[in-house]
N, C-alpha and C positions, 0 to 999 in steps of 0.2 A: 970947533969941530962938533957937528951935530950927529947924535946917535939916533938910530931907528929902533923903536921898541917892538919886539916880536910878540904879537898877541895871539899866536896860534894856539897856545895852551888854554888861554881864556876862551877862544872860540870853541875848542873841543869840549870844555866843561859846561858850556851853555848850549844845549841842543836847540836847533832852530824851532821857532814857534810853528805850530801846525798851520797849514794854509786854511783859508776860509772854506774851501771845498771839503777839506778833511774834517774840519770842525762840524760842518753841516752833516756830513755822513755819520759822524759819531752821534750827533744829536738825533738824527733820524733813526739810527739803530737803537738808541736808548728809548726813544718814543715808541718804536715798534714793539720792543720788549715789554714796555709798560702796558700797551694796549692789548697785547696777546695775553698777559697775565690777568688783566681785567676780563677779557673775553672768556678765558678758561682758567679759573683760579685753582683748579684741582692740584697741579704741581706745587703751587705756593702753599696750599693747605697741608699737603702731605709732607712738605719740607719744613714747615714752621709751627704747626699746631700739635698739641698733645692732649690726650684724653685719659680719663680714669676708667679702668675696666671693672667688670663685675667682681673680679677677685682682688680688687683694691690695688692694682698696679697702675702706674702712670706710664703710658707708652706713646710713641708717635702715632698720630691719627692717620691710619691707612684705611681707606674705605673698604668695607666688606662687600659681599656679593650683592646684597639687596640695595645698599647705598650706591654702588656703581650703577646698578640697573636704573635706579631713580635718576641719578646724575645724568646718565646718557639720554634719558627720555624726558627730562624736565622741560617745562614751558614757563611762560610768565603767569599762567593761571592754572594751578594744579589742585586737584582734590585726591587725597590718598586715603584708601581704606586698608588697614593693615593690622597685624597682630602686635602684641607688645614685645618690647625688647629686641627689635631688629635694628635700632639705631637711627631712625628717621629724624627724631628731634636733634640728635647730635650732628647729622650731616647737614640739616637745614641751618643749625647754628653756625657750622663751619662756613657754609656758603654765604650766609648773611654777614658773618664776622669779616670774612675776606673782602666782600664787597664794600663794607663799611670803611675798612682801612685802606683799600686800594683806590677807592673813588671818593675824593673830597666832596663834602656837602651831601653825604648820604645819611639817611635815617632809617634804621632797621628796628622793627617792633615784633616781639614775640608775645603772644597772649596765651596763657595756660588756663586750664579750667578751674584750678584752685590754688591757694597760696603756697601749699607745700610743693606743688609741681613748679610753680614760678621760681621758688627758691632753688630747686634742683637745677632748673634750666640756667638760672643766672650763675650757678657755680660752674657749669660747663664753660660759660663765657669768661668767667674769672680765671679759670685755669688756662684758657687760650691766651689771655693777656699775660698772666704770670710767667708762662713758659715761652712766650714769644722771644725770639732772638733779639739781642740788644740793638742790633742795627735797624731792625724793623721798628722797635720801640722809639728809637731816636728819630726815625723818619716821620712818624706821626705825632710825636711829642707826648708829654705826660697827660693822662686823662684826668678829668674832674669827676668825682663820684658824688652821688646823692643817696639819700635814704630810700629812693624809689627803685632800687635795682636798676641802675642806669649808669652807663659810661658815656662821657662826653669828651671828645678830643678837640679842644679849641683850635689847635694849629691847623687842622684840616676841616674843621667845622662839620664833623660827623658824630653821630651818636647811636647808641645801641640801648634799647629799653626792653625790659621784660616785665610784663604786667599780668594781672589776674582778671579774668572775665567777671563782670559784675562789680569790679572795684578798680576800674581803670582811672589812673591819675595823669595819664599822658595828655599833654596840652591839646585842646581843640584848635583847629585851624592850621596845624602843622602838616606838611606834606610827608607822607610815608613812602620811602623808596622800596622797602621790603617788608611784607607782612606775613607772619606765620600764625595761624590759628590752630593751637595744639589741643588735641582731644576735644574737638569741636562738638561732637555729639553729646558731650556732658556739660556744655555751657548753659548757664541760666539766661533766658531771653536771647537765644542765639541770633535770631533773625534781626532783631533791633540792633544788637551789637555789631553784627557783620556789616549791615548797611552803613552804620556810622563810621566804621573803620575803613571800608573799601572806598568810601567817598573821598578819603584822603590819599588814595593811591593813584598816581597818574597812569596813563595807558601803557607806558613803558616800564612801570614798576612791577614788582613781583608779588603775587599772592599765593600762599600755600595753605590750604585747608586740610588738616590731617586728623585722623581719629581712628580708634578702634570702634567696632560696631556697638550700638546701644539700642538694638531693636529696630522695628520698622515704624513708619508713620511719623517720625520726628523730623526736624528741619534738616539735619545732616543727611538723613535718608532721602528726603525730597531733593536736596541739592545733588546727591550722588545720582539718582535716577535721571534728573534733568541733564546732568553732564553726560551720562551714558547715551542719552537721546540727542546729544549735541544741541541743547536748548539754552545753555547759559554761558557758553564760552570757556568752560573749564575742561581740562584734559583729565581723565580718570587714570588712576594708578592703583591696581589691585594687587595686594601681596597676601599670600596664604601661609599659615604657620608651617604647614608640612613641606613647603618648598624650601625652607631654610635648612642648611646643613646642621645648624645647631639643634634642630629637632629630629634629626635622623637617629633611629634606634636599630641596631643590628638584632635580627631575630634568627632563630634556627628554622630549618625546613619544617619541622613539626609545628612550631609556633606560627609560621607563615600559612601553613595549610589550615590550621584551626581558625585563624583570624581572617583569612583572605576574603571570604564573602562579606563580612561586616566592613572590612577596610575598603573594599571596592565601592560599597554603597556610599562611603564617605569621600571617595575620590583619592584614596591613599594607596600607593603601590608599595607592597612589602617585598624586599629582595633579600636573598640569603648570601 
């Protein structure tokens, strides 16, 4: 007598393999999500990166008003004239860090005007990496470090380098995907350095020249004027200290009356 084995339980425990069309749709959806994150990495930045505040707290990186304004108006060639302490270095670090990890084969370079500033900027990048969720760290693999303030992720062939103007050790001949020239008005030999660096940036790469003012007649001022006159391909971004909520001071009606004339000459509006 021959018995028949009932395999219904086995069939129920093993779900059918997805069809090729379903797999294709899944892959297309994943690819679309990756491409959208690369196109607009702000949600990724605010979900994954942490920063150190002025009062020494470590908090999630949520863009402030000035950072959002720059983010919304950024181009591939930007020159920023700004006051101190509005967070432009931090938002550019975040933008470059996201691009470096989300796009394989990316090289991001930030050049500061002195060694102390270079070290401070590199600590921003270090904190980004140290607080990055484990899932993201596994995706890009462990970095290699060097004594040149540099991260290199061999798994995705991307790197992030922070250097000092006048003492650059970044290898010549390398293509730079993202370049940030920080406090450019205070660089030694700025014209010579900028020419050498921008020659390494392709047309679809990003260049951000940013600085507080350092008088008139210097190379940064010349670049700014040329950009305002649409002569060098850079978009200008001007930020004034009194436009920031951080610099708003409440005054009484009497104080506003006494100071209104002088404040108006400076372009400042006093409200009670």
